[in-house]
N, C-alpha and C positions, 0 to 999 in steps of 0.2 A: 714592465718587468716585475711588477708587484705580485706576490703570491704567498702561499703558505710558507711559514718560516720554521724550519726544524730547529730545535734547540742546540743541536750538535752538528757542526759541519765537518766533514772529513772527505778526503779525496778517495777515488776508487782504489781498492786494494791492489788490483793488478789489471793489466791490459790483456785482451783476449789472446793475442798472438805471442804472449810472453811465456806461455806454459806455466810452470810452477813458481816463477820469479814473483816475489811480492815486493812492491815498491814501498819505501818508507812512507808512513802515514803523516799527513798534516792535519791536525785536529784543532778546531777553533771552538771554544766554549764561551759564548758571549750572551746567550739569551735566556739562561736560567741558572739558578744556583746548582752547584755540583760538588761532589766529594770524590777525589781521585785517590785511589789506594792501590797497593800491590797485594795480590793474593795468589800464592802458588805460581809465581812467575808471570802472572797476568796483570795487565792494567785493568782496573775496574773503575768505571765512571758511573756513579750513582746520582740520579736526579729525581726530584720530587715527582711522584705519580707517573713515573716512566720506568720501563724495565732497564736494568743495568746494561751498559755496553762493556764488553770485555774483549781483549785481544792480547797476544803476546807482547811483552815489553820490548822485545827485539824488533818489532815492526814499527815502532814509533820513531818518526824522524823529527817532527816539530810539533809542539803543542802551545797554543796561545790561550792564556787565561785572561778573559776580559770582563766577565761578570764580577761584581763586587762581593758576591757570596760564594766563593770557591775556596775549598780547603784541599791541601795536598799533604799526604803523609810523608814522614821522613824516609821510611823504607822505599817508597816510590821515587823520591828525589835521588836517593843513592843508586837505585836501579837505573834511572834515566842517565845519570852520570856514567855509570859503568857501561851502558849500552851505546853511549855516544849521542843520545837524543838531546834536543835543545828545547828548553822551556822559556817562553816569553811571557812576562807579566805586563799587563796593560794598565794605563792610568784611568782617571775618572772619565776621560773622554773616550775610553776604550781604544786608545792608540798605544802602540808598544812603548814601554818605558824602561824595561830591563831584560837581560838575557842570562840564562843559566847554562853553562857549558861544562863539559868534563875537564878535569885538571890533568888526567893521565889517560891518553887515548892511543899512544903508540909506544912500542918497546924501544924505539930509537929517538924518543922525543928530545932528550938532552943533547944528543949529537946533532940532530937536525936543527934545533933551535940555535945552537952555537954557530952552525954554518949559516943560518939565516941572519943572525946578528952580525956576522963577519962579511956578509955579501958586499962586494965592491960597488961603488957608485955606478960605474959603467954597466954592471950587470943589472942593477935596479932600473937604470934608465932604459936599457934595452927591453926589459920586461914591460915597463910602462909604455913604451912605444908599441909593443904588440897589443896591449890592452886598449889603448886609445884607437888604434887602427881598427880593431875588431868592433869596438863600440860604434864608431862612425859608420862602418859597413852595416851593422845591425840597425842603426837609426835610418839609414837609407832604405833598407828593406821594408821597414814599417811605413815610411812615407810613400813608397811606391804602391804598397798594398792598399793603404787607406786613402791616400790623396792623389795617386796616379802620377806623382812627380817626386824625384829624389832630391830636389833642391840643390843639385850640384854637389852633394856630399861625397860621392865616389871620387870626385876630383880633388877633394881635400886629403884623402887617405895617403897618397904618396908624399904629401907635404909634412906629415908627422915624422919628425926626426927623433933620434934617441933622446928620451926624456921630454919630448914635446916642448922644446924651449920657446917656441913661438905661440904656444897655447892654442893650437889648432882645435883642440877639444872644445874650447869655449866658442870659437868661431862656428863650429858645427852646431853647437847647442843653440845658438841664436837663430840659425836657420831652421833647425829642427822643431823647436817648440812653437815658433810662430806659425808653422805650417801644420803641425800635428794637432794643435788646439786653436784653430783660427777664429778670429772674431770675438774673443773673450779677453784679450789683453792678458794672457796667462803669465804669471810669474811664479817661479818655484819658491814657495814659502811654507815651511813646515806647519806654522800655526794658522794658516789661512783656512776658513771654513768652506772650502770648495773642493775641486778635483784634487787638490793637494792631499786631502785626507785619504783618498783612495790610493794615491801614489805612496803615501807614508805607510799604509797598511801593506801593500804589495811589496814595497822595498824592504820592510822589516822582515817579512817571511823569507824573501830572497836572501837577505843578509844572514838570516839564521841558517839557511841551507848552505851557504858558502862558508860561514864560520864553522859549521859542523864539519865540513870537508877539510878545512884548514887544520883544525885540531886533530882530526882523525889521521892526517898525514904527518903529525908530529911537529907541526909548526905553531908559532904563536900569533894569534890574530891581531895583536896590537903593534907588531913591528912591520910597518907598511913599506911599500915601494915608493909611493908618491904622497898619499895621505899621511900626515904626521902630526896632527893636532895633539897637544899634550894631554888633553882631556878625553880623547877618543880611544877606548880600549879595543876597537875593532878596525883599526886602520887598514890592515891587510885584507880583511873581508870587504871593506869598502873599495879597495883597489880591484880586487879580483872579480867583484860582481858588476863592475861598470858595463861590460858588453852584454850582460844579461838584463839590465834594466829595461831595455826596449820590450822585453816579454811582458812586463807590467804595463809600460806605457801604451802598448798596443791595445790591451783589453780595457784600460781606463779610457783611452780616446774613443773607443767604440761605445762604451757606456755613456760618456758625455755626449756623443753624437745623438744618442737616443733620449737621454734625460735632460740635456741642457746644462748650462754652466752651474746650476745649483745642485747638480748630482751629488748625493751624499753617500756616506759609507753605510749603505743598507745591507741587510743580509743577502739580498740578491747580488749586490756588487761584490761582496766577499766571496760568494760562491763562484762568480765568474772569474775573479782574480785567482782563487785557489785552483780552479780548473785549468787556467792557463799555466800556472806554475807546476802542475802535475802532468802536463802534456809531454810529448816526445818530439825531439827536434833532430833533423839530419846533421850529422857531423862525422867526417871520415868514413862515409859510405854506410853509416848505421843510423838507426833511429835511437836516440839516447835521451834519458831523462835529465832534468837539471841537477838532480842529485849526482848522477854519473858524470855529467860534464864538469860540475864543481870539483868532484874528486879528481878527475883527469887534470884539470887546471892546477889544483893544489900539488899534484905529483909533478907537473911541469915545473913548478916553483922549486920543489925538492931537487929535481935534476939540475936546474940552473944554479941553485945555491951550492950544489955539490960540484960545480965546475964543469958540467956538461953543456957545451955550446948548443947542443940539440934541444935543450930545455924549451919546449914549445907548449903554448897554452891553447887548448882546444875549446872553440866556441861554436854555437849553432851556425849553420849555413843558410837556414831559412826559418822564419818564425810563424808562417801562416797556418790556417786551419788544417791544411793537408797534412801537417806534421803532428797534429794533436791526436 
C-alpha cells in the first residue's frame, strides 16, 4: 500500500448522486510546511513550491495540523469558529493533542445547555443504554464482515439495561477485540507504537466530527452522559461517538491484516481512515454521512434533555463497502 504521498490529504468534495450538496471537508496537513490564511472568504493553504489550495471557509469541517512548520492567521481562526469548523493540533508524534471549537454556535445555546445540565439521571441512563446497544450492534457487524462470526455479540444487546449497570459494554469489548485483531495480543493503549496509533488518529477525527455536531446543536461537549472524568473537556463527544468507533476499527483492522502488527500511521493509512470517515451509511432508509448522523444524534439529545421521551439517537445500520 506504499505509494506517492501528497502533502495535503482531504476527502472528496461531494458524492456523485448528491447533486449540489457539498460535504464538509476533512483536511490533514502533515507532510509539508504550510501557511493557512483567510482571503475574501476563502481558506488559502500555501505550501512551498506548490500551487495554493483554496476553497470557501464554509466547506471546512475538520482540519488537522500535524507538521511542525504550520502557521494559521487569526482571521482564519475566527472564521473557522464562526463557521463551526474544528481545528485539531497534533503533537511531535503527529498524534492529536488539542481541539479548537466554536464558543457560540446556536441561538438557543444557553437554554439548551441549562436543560442539558439539569437532565435527570434516569434520562442520562436511558440514553447511555441506547448508545451501548448501538455500539455492540456495530461491533457485531464489523466482526461478521471481517471474521465471519459475530462472537455472540447480538445476544448481549438485550442484556444492556438502563445505564448498563452490569457493564455489558466491557464484556462485548473483550470478545470484540480478541476477534477483530487476532493473534497479536492487542491491548488498547494510547501510547503503544502499534495499531493503537491508527486508532488514535481515526478516533480523534471522529471525536472532532461529533464535538462539532454537539456544539452546533447548542450543547456543551464536556457535560457527559456516562463519561465524566474531571480532566476531559469532551465527555459528551466521547459518549455520543461510541457506536461510530467501529467505522474506524473496521478500516484499521483491514490495514493491519495487510501490513501486520507493526502497521504504522503512514500517509496511506491516514487516507484509508479519512476515506472511511467520509463514506455514507444506511440509517432510517437513507444513505447518510457521519457528519449528518452526528448532527441527528445531537438533536436526539436535545429532544431528550427537553423532556421528549421520543429522543432517539440515530446510528448506521451497516458499515460495509456497499455503503461507502
